[in-house]
N, C-alpha and C positions, 0 to 999 in steps of 0.2 A: 425672657420676654419672646413668646411665640408669634409668627408671623407665617401668611402664606404668599406663596410664590403672586399665585394669580392676584391676592389682594393688593402687592406692589405694583403688578403691570396695571391698576386702574389708577396709578400719579407717573408714573416712568414706563417707556416702552425700553421694556430689558428683551435683549437680542442675543444674550449668552443662555446654555443651558444652567440650569439650578444649583449643578454640585460647581461648576466654576464659579457662579456667584456667589456662594458660600467661601470659595475658596479667597478668593476679591476683598468679601468682606472680612474676613479674618488677618488678611494680609494689612488692611486697613484699621485694624483695632476691632475692630465687630466681630470678636470670635464665637463661631459658630459651633455649637457643641454639637449639636444634631442635627439631620438631614434626612424626612422619612417620607416617603410617598405613600397618601393618603387622600381618596377620595376625588381622586382624577386631578389631584394637586401636590403641591409639595410644602410640608410646613417645616421652617428651619427656625429651632431655638438656639437665640443668642443670648451672650452673656454681657449683661450690660453694666458699665462702672456707673458706681454713687454721683459721680462728677457730670454723669451725661442723662439728665432726665429726658432730654429731647429725643434720644434713642429710646424710649419708653411708649413709642407709639409707630402705627405703619408708616403715616406720611413722614415720620423722623428718620427713620431707616430709609423710604425712597428717595429722601434729600441726598442721603449718601452713599446710596446708589447710584444716584443720577451724575453725582459727582466722580464718583468711581471710574463709571463706565462714560461717561462724554455724554450720554443723554440728555435730555431737556425733563425736567421736571414740570408737570403738568400744575398748574396754578388751582388752587383750592379757593375757589369761591360758592358763596353762601348769596342767598338773594337776600338781601335787605329788602322788608318792606312794611309798611303801615299795620298795625294791628285793628282788629275789628274793634271798633266804638258803641258795637252790640252791647251793653253790660246788661240788661235784663235778660240777656240769653242766660246766666250765669244762675236764675231763680233767684239768685240772695237780694233780698230790698237793699239796696244802699242808703246809708245814715244821710240825712240832712246836713248840709253843706260842706258834703266830701264828693269830690268826683274822681278819686282815685280809690281803687278796689282795695287794694293793701299798699304798704310802706315796709322798708327795712331798718333795721336800727341795729348799730354795732357799737355794741361796748367798749373795743380796743381796739383800735384801727391795725396797731401790732400782731395781734392774733388774727385777724381777718384783715389782710389789704382790698379784698372785694369780692361782693358779696352781689351776684343777680338773679333773678327770679320773676321768669314769664308764666302766666296763668293760660292752657289749652283748654277750653271747653267743648263739649261733645265728641269726647276721645270715643272708640270702643276697645276695651281691652280685650284680648284674647290670643289665639296661637299666630306665632310668627311665620311669615312666607319660608318657604324652604332654606332660598339662598342665604337668608340672616340665619338661622338655627345652623347652616352647616359652616358657615365661616365663624361661627362663635364655637362651635362644638371642635373644630380644627383646631382653636388656639387655648383649647381647654376650658370652657367658660360654657356653663350649663344655660337652655333655655329656660325663660320662665313664663313671660306671656312679651307681647311684643312691646308694650311701652316700656318694662324693665329690659329686654333685647336690645331695646334702642340705645337706651342709654350708656348700656354696656357697650355696644358695635363703636359709639362715640368715643366711648374713654379707649380702646384699643385702636382706633382711628387716627385721634389727636391728641393722646395723652390726658386730655382731661376728665377728670372722674364726675360724674352728673348722677343727680339724685332727685327722683318725682316721689312728691307726697301726692296721696288723694285727696282733694280739695274740699270734696264732704266732709270726709272723715277728720279731718282736722278743725275744718270750721265747726262740728259739732263737739267736739272735744273741749272746745273753750267755752261754748255757749248753748244754754239750752235751745233758742232758737237759732235759726242759722240768718247771723246780722254780717253784714259789710258795711265799713272796713275791718280788716286786723293787721296786727303788725306781727313779721318776723324778726327774731333778735337774735344774735349770735352774741354768746357772754360766754361765762364761766358758768360752770354747774357747782350748786353749791353740797357741802359735806355732806356725804347720807340721800342724795338724792338718788331715786331709782329711775330706770327705765327699761323698759323690754322690749330687747332689738328684733329686728326681723327673723332672726334664726330660733326666735322663742324662748333666750335666756333673761333671765331679771339682772341687768348691772348696777353694782350700788356707784355711784359717781363720787369725786371728790373735785375741789376747786383746782385741781392741777387740769383739769379733762374741760376742752372747748366744746360747749352744744348751741343745739339750734332751739330755739324756742319759740312760742306765740302767743300772743293774747289779742282779744278780741276789742273795738270800739269804744270809748270813753263811756257811751252811754247804758251799756251793760255793766252789770255787775259784776265784776270779779271775785268780789268775796263770796258769794252765793256759787260759786263756781269751784270747783274741789280742785281741778287740771289747770286753771290758769296761769299761766307762763312758768307752765314746768314742760322737761325737754321733749321735745318730738323725734330727736336724731343725734348722734354723738357725731360731731363735726369731724369731717374727712377720714371718717370709721363706717360708721353703718349705721342706717336708718332706723327707726322704730315701728314695732309693728301695729300700733294703731293707726299707723295713718300710714302705711304699706298700700300700693297699687293692688288691687284684685280683679277678678272678671268683672265683677261689678262697677268697676272705675269709671265716673262718666268724666269727671273735670279734674284735670293735674295741675300742681304746683312743680317747675321745672328748676330745680335748683342748679347755679354754675357759679362755681368762685373760687378763691384761692384763702387757704387757711395757712398757717407757720407752721413749717416744717417739725421744729423742735418741740410745738404747743402738741402737733399731732403725735410724733414720735412719744411722747412723756405718757398720752393717754392710753395709746395702745398699747405701751406697756406696761400700765396699773391698769389695764382690764385684761392684758395677755390675749387680744382680741387684733389680728391683722386681715386686711381686705387690699383687692386690687386697688382702691381707691386710696386708702391709708397708705401703701406701699410707695405712689407715684407722689402722695403729699408730703410723704417724710422727704423726698429728694428735691423738690420745689416744683412748683407748677410756673409755666410762663403766664404773664397778665394778660400777653396779646392774643391768646389763644380762646380766652373764657369764652365772649360773646360770640365769637365764631363758632365754638364748639356747642354751644349752648341754641344758636341758630340752627347748626346743621341737624341736631336732634330734632328742633321743631320742625323742620321741613320732613324730617321721616315719621315723626309722628302723624304729622299730616296726610303724608303720602300711604303710610298705612295703615295707622289708628283711626284717622280721619280727623275732625276736628277743625276748631278754629281758635289762634290765639285772640284773647280779649286784655290782656295787658301784660305791661314788662315793666319793670323798676331794677334798679342800679345803685348800689352803693360804695364810694370807696373809688382807689385811683385804678385807673383800668391802663396807664401808661406807664412805664418808667423812663427816666431822664436820661436822654440818646449819650451812648458810650463811644468815643473816637480813640483809635490809638493811630499813630502815625508808624507807617514801615516802610524801610528801606531796602531796597531788593540786594544792595551791597551786604547789609547785614543778613540778609536768606542766605546767600551764595556762602559767604565765610562761614555761616553754623552749620550749613546742610554738605559743605564743601562740594558742591554741584551748582552750575551756572545755570539756572532756572529764567528762561526769558520773563520779562514782567508780563508779556500779554499771559504768557502761561500761569502766571502769578495771581493776576486778575480774573481770568476764566475760573482758575479755581476757588477760591474766594467768594467770588459771585455763586458760583453753582451751590456754594454753602449756605448761602442767605444773608452774607454780609454786603456791603454796599461798599463799594470801592470806587474812590474819585483820585484822579489825580491829580498831586501837589504841584510837584517840580517836576524834573527829569529824576526817573528811576526813585520815586518818592510816592506812596500812596497815604491818603488819608481813611481810614478804614472804620466804616461807621457798624457796631457790631450790634446784630439782631437780639432781641428780647429773648428769645430760649438758647442765648450762650451766654449766661451768667459766668460759665467759667473761665471765660479769655479777658482777659484783664492786662496782658501786658503783650509786647510786640513777639517775645520767644512763643507765646500761645498759639498768634495766629502761623508763627513757621512750625510749629507742630503739626496743624491743619493743612498746612502746606507738603510736607513731606508725606503725610497718610495717602493723601489723595493723589500725589505725583507718584506713590509709590519708594517702599526704602529699598527694595531689591534694585532700583534703577539708583542708588546711589553709591557712587564705588568709593571702597576702603580707602583711605588715605590715612598716613603717618602726623601724627599730631607735630604741630608746628612748634610747640612748647615740652619741654621734656619737663615729667613732673616732679615735683621738687624730693631734693635727697633728703631732704629734714623729716617730711614728712611721711616719707616711705621708711628712713630708719625708726623713727617714733611708732610707726605702726607695727613695726615687726619688734620691736623691745616689748611693746605691750602683749604682743602674742609670745615672746618669751617668757616673758612673767606668768602668763596663763599657764602654759605649759610646767614651769616650775611648780606652781601650786599646785598642777595636778597629780606632778610627782610624787608633791607630799601629803598625796591622799586625800584633796579635796576635790570636790565636783561644782562646775563652773553652772552658775543658776543666772539666768536671763529674766528679771521681772517687768512690771508696767512703770512707765517715767508718769503715769498721770494716778495721784491719789487724794483721800481724802482728808482735807487740813486739819482736821479736828488728831487726825493719828500724827500730825505733824508736832505738834502741840505734846502731845504723850512723849515725844523722841526729845524732846528740849528743842525742837527746832522751831524756832518761831513762823508760823504760818503769815505774818505779815511780809516777811521778808521772800515768801513764795510768788512765784506769775501763776494767777489765775486765770482761767480760762473763761470768755465772754458768753458761750454757749456749751456748757458741759454737758454730758449724755447722761450723768448721773452722779450725785452730791461724792461719790465716790471716787469719782475720777476728776475732780474740779479743780486743782492745782497740780504743775508740775514738781517732781521732788526736787527738795534739796538736800536730801539725803537719801542713799543707798538701803538703810537698814530696815526701813519697815518691810522694803519688799523681801527683805533676804527674811526676816524674823515670822513672817509669813509661809514661806517656804521651808522655815524649819518645823513650824505649829503643823505643815500639813502631813510633813515626812514621819514625825512624832507620830500623830494620829493613825499614822499608817503601820504602827508597831517598830519604827526603825529605833535599835539601840543606841545607834551612832549616826550623827548628821555633823558634815564640816560642808560648808557652802559658801563660794566668793561670788564676786561679780565686780567687772571692771568696766564702769559705763560713766554717763556724763550726769551730772546734777548743774541744774539751771537756778540759776540766781538772780537775783537783782541788781544790777550798777548803773545809779542813776538812773536814768528814764529808758535804758536799755536794758535787756535780759542778756547774760553770758551766762556760758558754759563751762564747767569744771570736769577733767577726769579726776572720778575717784578710784579708793577702790576697798571693798568692803567685804569683811569675813565674818562668818557667824557659827559657834562651834557649838554643838551639845551631845550631851550623852556620856557613855561609856565606851571607848575603844578598847576591843580585845588583840593583846598581846603574845601571840605563840613562841614558848620558851619550850627549850627540850623538857623542861620539869612540866609542864602541860600551860595552859593557858590562864594569861594574867588579865585583870581587869583594869583598865588604867581611866581614871575619871579624868575629863577634859577641863583646863582651867585656864586662867591668865597665860600661865607659863606657857602651853601650848603656841599661844598666838605670839608670846614673844619669841620664842624659839620660829615661827614663820615670819616673823618681819625681820628678824636678825638674817635668817638663809637669804630674805628677797635683799637687804643692804650688801650684805655678802657678794651676791649674784651681781650686783650694780656698783659693785666697789665704793662704795660708802662705809667711811669707819667713825667718822666724830660724831656719832649718836649717842643719845641716852634715853631711859625711861624713870619718868619720875612719879612716884606714885601719890594718889589722893591722901587725905587725911584718914579718908574712910577705908582704904584700901581695898576699895573696890572697882577702880580706876587708875589709867596709868595714861600717861600723856606722853606721845613720842616726840623727839625734838632733834633736828638735824642743825649742827651749827650753831646752837641756841633758838632758833624759829622753829616752832609748834607748829608739826605734817601730822599730826593724827591722835588717835583716843583708842585706849582698848579699856572696856568695860565688861563687868557684870553685870546683866541687867534684874533690876528688882522683881521681889515678886508679883508686885502690884501690876506694874506693868506685863509682865508674861501673861497673866489673869487674862487681861482686857485681850491679849493676842491669842486665847485659846492653850495657852501652856501653864500645865498643871504639876507640881511635884517635879519640875526639871530646872538645871541652871545654864543660863544659856550665854555666853561669852562672844563680845562682839570686836571688832577693831575695823575703824573707819580710816584711812589715810588720803591724802592729798595726791596722787599721782603726778600731777602736774609740779608740785612742788619737789617731789620725790627725785622725778626725772631730771629737774634740771640741777641735783647733787650728784647727778651719777657720773661714775668718772670710768669712761667704758673703754678710755684706752689701755690697753693690758701691757705691763712691763716683767718680760721675760728675764730669769736670772739664767745664767749660764751652769750646767749640771757643775755638781761637786767632781773636782777631781780625785779627792781621796774620799772613802767607803767611812761612814758615821756608825755611832754604837746606840741600839736601839733599848733602851728600859721601858718595863711598864711598872706601873703604881696600882694595886688593888684595895679600896678602901669602902667605906662608909662612912655617910658625911649628912648631917641634919638639913632637912628639907629646906629650912628657913634660910641655909648659907646660901650666901649668891655666889654662885661656881664663877659669873664674869668676873667679879673682883677677885677670886683666888686665881684664877688663871693671870689674870693681868700682873700682879704680885709676884707671881712664880716665874713670868717669864723673863720680870724686872729681875730677878735676884741672881736666872740661871744665865744671863749675857757673862760674856760673848758667845760662850761654849753650846749652850742650848739652843740648837738653830729651830725646832719645832715641839709645841708640847699641845695636844689636841685629847680631848675624851673620846673613845673608841668604843665603850661600853658604858649601857648604863642598866642597872636593875633592879626590878623589885619584886621580891618574891617572900617565900616561907622564910627563909634563912636571914633575911634582912628585919631589925626591928621595927617597929611600929615609927614613925616621925622621920625615919633616915632611910637613904639610898645609896644603893650600891654604883659605886665608879671606878672605871680604870681609865688612870692616865697612861699616852705614850710618848715618852721623852725622848729625845732625838738630838743626840751630840752631834758635833763635827767641826773641820774648821778648814778654811782655806786653803792653809800653809801647810799643814801635813795632817800625818794619820794620828788620831789620839791615841793615848794610852788609857788602860782601865786606872794607871794611878792619878792622871789628869780628871778623868772622869766620875770618880766615885766621890770625893768630896765635895762636888756640885749636887751629884746626886741625894747625897746623904741631907746636904742642906735643904734639899726639898721637900724629901720625908718628911727633916723635921717641923718645917715650918706646916706643915700639912696637918700634923698631930697637935702642934703647939698650938701657933696663930688660928687654924682654922677648925679646931676640934675633931678632927679625923679619924678614923681606927681604923689602923691596917688590918688586910684581912689576910 
């Protein structure tokens, strides 16, 4: 949003230089991204947040300047006067039994809560005066003609987009003879309807797009009129070329309205067309400014282009239900940590346009103005007080309540889990929390249990996720399409579920693997195809880090899934995704393996208190066993039985080497076990160790079918 220093001074007496003003605005939340001296003025470019559409106008920013500097804001007054009753001066014959030049019809008040229009006759379109052209050019708007320039001027000054139609061209478009009355209709377009906008481009419309249409009086045969009830403008976005104001324009119809932000946004996205008007309508227009902006434009048109108002019509609600918030000064001071006097609080809020009334001692009833629909709670008011008072004036203070140790430990634990997964060769992904409900059904996560958005931006972002897997699979597909051979991703984040009438969040861990991992050995590189066993190893490493021992994996009958249980409670599921699902996700000729577990449940079983054993007094004896084993044999079961048979002298048994290469037959894998024998009472002899070691070797070859190397 660009404004000029001198334009601001029309509404507030600024006594500080432009640079200091820019610094104060930035400190108050209106970040000034650039300040440039130009043509005897200064242009400030301000970054406006989406929740503050009232800042998209010179007057709105002048209100902030007045509050920040302690100056008085000049009231914005426009003369309200009766319009001319000389209807014959318009030149159009009025149909019998009608006393109105036109009427307004809104098909759906949700699409258009308010629509106003006025006819101004006898204008003279031409070049704008120098002061008007200069102000528009400084804020980046090119001059067209005096009529269009005035509507743009009011848009920047008050934040209300206006549009003017050439009334003569509008009426001729719908009837062979110029006959009144006519009707302005605000409606949805029909699929396939077309309109040529003022930029000369033919636009094909659909039923999601809101348009302005018109039709003539009942006595005119509209069936013989090719253009009857067709769009003359795209509501809130751009007007049509057939009714635009030109140098020959004599009579105009001036539109000022409020359109539904979501409808305008969808229309803009469908057409790929953005304008200064659509930018403001998408963020919301103040109902209270519409008539004032229209009157201001009429005033300037009569002053600059001549003419006289001949008719004014309004349809819709021009005022919102008053909103009042109770504010306690004690709450203000407790939250900010600064004792701000009640008088100062009242002054700040009043200068920002709030109506402040004292209720009881140190308590106020605050009336929220129509242009501040973002203010709903007491804390919103406290934020406004802090901004205007100055964050830099509020001293630092130590929190009176210590942060929860449990929350901090939990956060650190999740961070440690992420670090461990990274050390295992995985990369962290951060995906969107919003998704398409159809995708949830594809992943066997019912969309009925998902929390939907009332006003989604698009179909792809209509519900909150109940699973992390769709986002991870989308990331896997993207990386595979970038010719990556090996993709291993994880995400630890919240999913959102329905719990009765209230939503709840659950922390989950999702992992997705795909491709071939290259392992470098002395003999060369070995390609290792990823699979469910890789996921199993990852989750076992995680459980080992968290001290979880009582866990099992239960395979499905199809063999493509395995459920993860801790203490007989299901905490997650490992899966190999079907080719049909992968095709929908854009992945072809690749296998993808996923794991999703509830971190909430896993952390509840974590045994974080570590117990340390004393260092052994006597040295141990280490023996290694190298062998090959069939890939379908369970290593976990094998190790469990060997440990049981080797007690009490077998202190440790672990795999120290895993090998798959040319020397290993197909269907086998090479393993090396390291056996540590020892005693807490004495140093063992070879004669004591050898029988146990022989037993372990015989069990490997006998019970488990291993072949010694």
